[in-house]
N, C-alpha and C positions, 0 to 999 in steps of 0.2 A: 063431587068433583073429590079428586084425593087432594092431599096435601104435596105430594111428589110432583104432581103435575104441574103447581105454582109457585115452587119454590125457585127463588132466582138463583141460587147456586145449586142447581141440580145438576144432573151429568149432562154433557154437551152433547149435543145433537148431531148426528153422524155428518151433514154437510157442513157444520163449524170445523171439524176435525180435519174433513180433504181440503179446506181452504187455506188451514194452517199448514198443512204437507204443502200445499202448493207454494205458499209464500216462502217457506224455508229453502225448497228447492230453487227457486229464482234467485234468492240471494246468494245461494252458493256457486249458482252458473255465473252470476256476475263477479263476485270475486274469483272464480277460477280463470274467467275471461281477462281480468285486469292483472293478476298477478303469476306469476313471475310477468314482468313486462316483455313484451316483444320488440324488438326497435329494429327497424328498417333502415337502408341506406338514407332514404329521402328524409326520414325524421330525424336521423342524425346530422344532414346536411342542415336542414331547417333548424337544429338547435344550435349547432355552430354559428350561423349566420346570426341568430338572436343573441348570441353569446356576444359575437363581434360589436353588434348595434349597440348592445347595452353599455358594454365597455367604451364605445366613442361617447355614447350619452354622458358619462360617469366623468371623462375627461374634459368634456366642454362644460358641463356643470361645474366641475373644481375649477376651472381656468377662468369662467365667469364669476365664479365664488370670488377668486383670487380679486379680479377686476371691482367686483362688486365691494370687498373689503376697503379697497384704495378709494373707491367713491364714499363709502360709506364711512371712512376712518375720520378721527376728530382733527380739528385744526393744528392740535398739538403734535400729534403723531405725524401729521404730513410736514410741518416744520422739521422735526425731527429726522426723517426720513431726507429732505432735501438739504440740511446740515450735513446728514453722512455723505451724500453724493458729493456735495461741495468740498468737503474736507478729502474725499477719494482723488476728485478731480485737480484739487490743489498738489495733493501728493503726486499725482503722475505729473504734472507741470514741473514741481520742483526735482523731480528724478531725470526729466527731460533736459533742463536748465544745466545739472550736474553733469549729464554726458555729454552736452555740448562743450563745455567748459572743459571736461577733460579732452575732447575732441582737438580744439583750438591750444590746448597746452602740449598734445602730442604733435600738432602739426608744426607750433612755434619752435619745439625742441628738435623735431627733423629739421627745420629750416636752419637753427644755428648750428645743428650738427654739419649741415650741408655745406652752411657757409664758413665754419672752422675748418672744416676740411679742404675746401675750395684755396682759403687763405693761406693752408699751411702747403699745399700743392705750388701756389705762386711763389710764396717765400721760398721753397725748396730750389725753385727754378732759378730764381734769382741768385740765390747762393750758389746754386749749381753753376751759372753763367761766372760769376765773379773769382769763384774755385777752377774755373776751366772744365769741369767734368761733363758739361752739356753744351750742345752747339748752340749757336746763337745767330740771328740774323736781324736786320735792322738798316736804316740809313749811315751812310758814313762817307768814307774815303778809302783809296787805296794809293799807296806811296812806294814808289819803284826808286830805288837807288841803285844806279849802274856804275861801278866801280873797275874800269877796264886796268887800273893801274894796281889793283889791289892796294890801296893806300888808306881807305878805311880803315880806323881801327876799332876795337869794340867799343871802348867808351862814347864815340860817336854813335853808335846806334843805340846805348843806352840811354844818352841825352835825347834823342827822339822818343824813346819810349816815354820819358819823364814829361816832354813836352805836349805829348799826346795826352796822358794821364792828367795834366794839368789843364788841358782845353776841354775835359770830360769824357774822354773815351772809355767805353765799358766794357770792350772786348778786343783782344789784339791777337793776331797771329803773326808770325815772322817765317815765311819759306816752308810752311808746313808743322812750326812749332807754337803751341798756346804759350803766350805771355800771361803769367799772372802776379798776384803782389809779391812773391817770393823768387821770380825767377831774376837770374844773373846772366850777365855775358862776360866770356871770359876769352882767352886765346889771344891771336895777334892777327893784323892785319893780312887779309887773306884766307885765315884760319880761324874764323871766328864760332864760337861755339857758344848756344844759349841753352842753359840749364844741362850742359853737359853733351849736347848734341849738335855736331858741326854743321855749318850752314856756309853757302858759297854764295858770291855774287852772281846774278844782280839780286839784292834784298828787297823780297817782296814785303810791304806791310797791308795787312788787311785791318781795317779800323773800323769799329761801330762807334756812333757818335753823332753829335750834331754835325753837319757838314760846316755850316756856317760858322762854327767855331774851331772846327780843326784843321780846317785848310790856313787861316790867317794864322794861328798858332804856328805853323811851320814856317810860312814866308814873311813873317815880321823881319824888319832891318834887323840884320846881325844874329839872325835865328838860323835854326839846323840847315835849310836849304841853303843859304849862303856859306855858311861852314862848310858844308860838304862840297860845294863847288870850289873851296880853296884847295880840296884834297883832289881836285880834277876828276871828281866824280858827278854825276849828272841826277838830279833828284826830280821826279815828276810829281805831282799831285792831282788827282782825279775824283770828283763827287760821285757820287751813286745812290741811288735811291733804294738799293738793296746790296746789302755787303752779307755775305755770308760767312761766318767764322767757325768752322767744323774741325778742326784742330782740337784733340780732347788730351786731357791729362787721367791719368788714374785718380781715382777717389784714394786719399791717404788717410787710415786709420791713427787717431793719435796714441799714443803708447801709455800717456797718464790721464790726459783732460777726458772728462766725462760730462755729459749734459746735466744741468742743474736744473730743480725744479723753480728755482726762485729767478 
């Protein structure tokens, strides 16, 4: 037997070479089948679904991890978190209190401004009544003086005005002329003038005030009614629950005086 036949590393037999060639050809076929990859629509849809499923699982795991972090936190950490929440809640509560205080302040300021405005309007109305620049109405009397002999002098009518003011008259007009603090009577019997405007009998007084005080002031013994009767005039007093004084005087602006802040 020759050495060539028994040498382990001798020439390969033909069967081994064919097997190796067949194995190499199989691997090449496998690689050729896998690369480059050929992706179908179904495979793409499945891949997208798997990606979405994985993303959802990741989010759930993260959320669970956060809860687990709180459950697994130390007592000191939990106390610190609670303190921070309490501080935040207290800050919000303080802010709420501050805003409510501001709202109350604004409401009070608005109420005070409204009350001041109302009082100012009321004061202006009262001054207008006294100045004769606004109309007035209220309880009072009508006082009519008939003078058939035209014997009533202007001073007798002025005395009537003074008696009415002393009895509390707040608004007076005579024959369509508003009588105010600076009003004056002039002329002569039968040609009486009030503030330069002529009036003729009968003289009609509309007076606003307390009727229970005004009427007795004119009818007292030796008073205006008896004085006028001596002049052959007839005086009549009638009480009323509503007297309208609507004769107006123009508002006069002062030449020199101005309102003061004091």
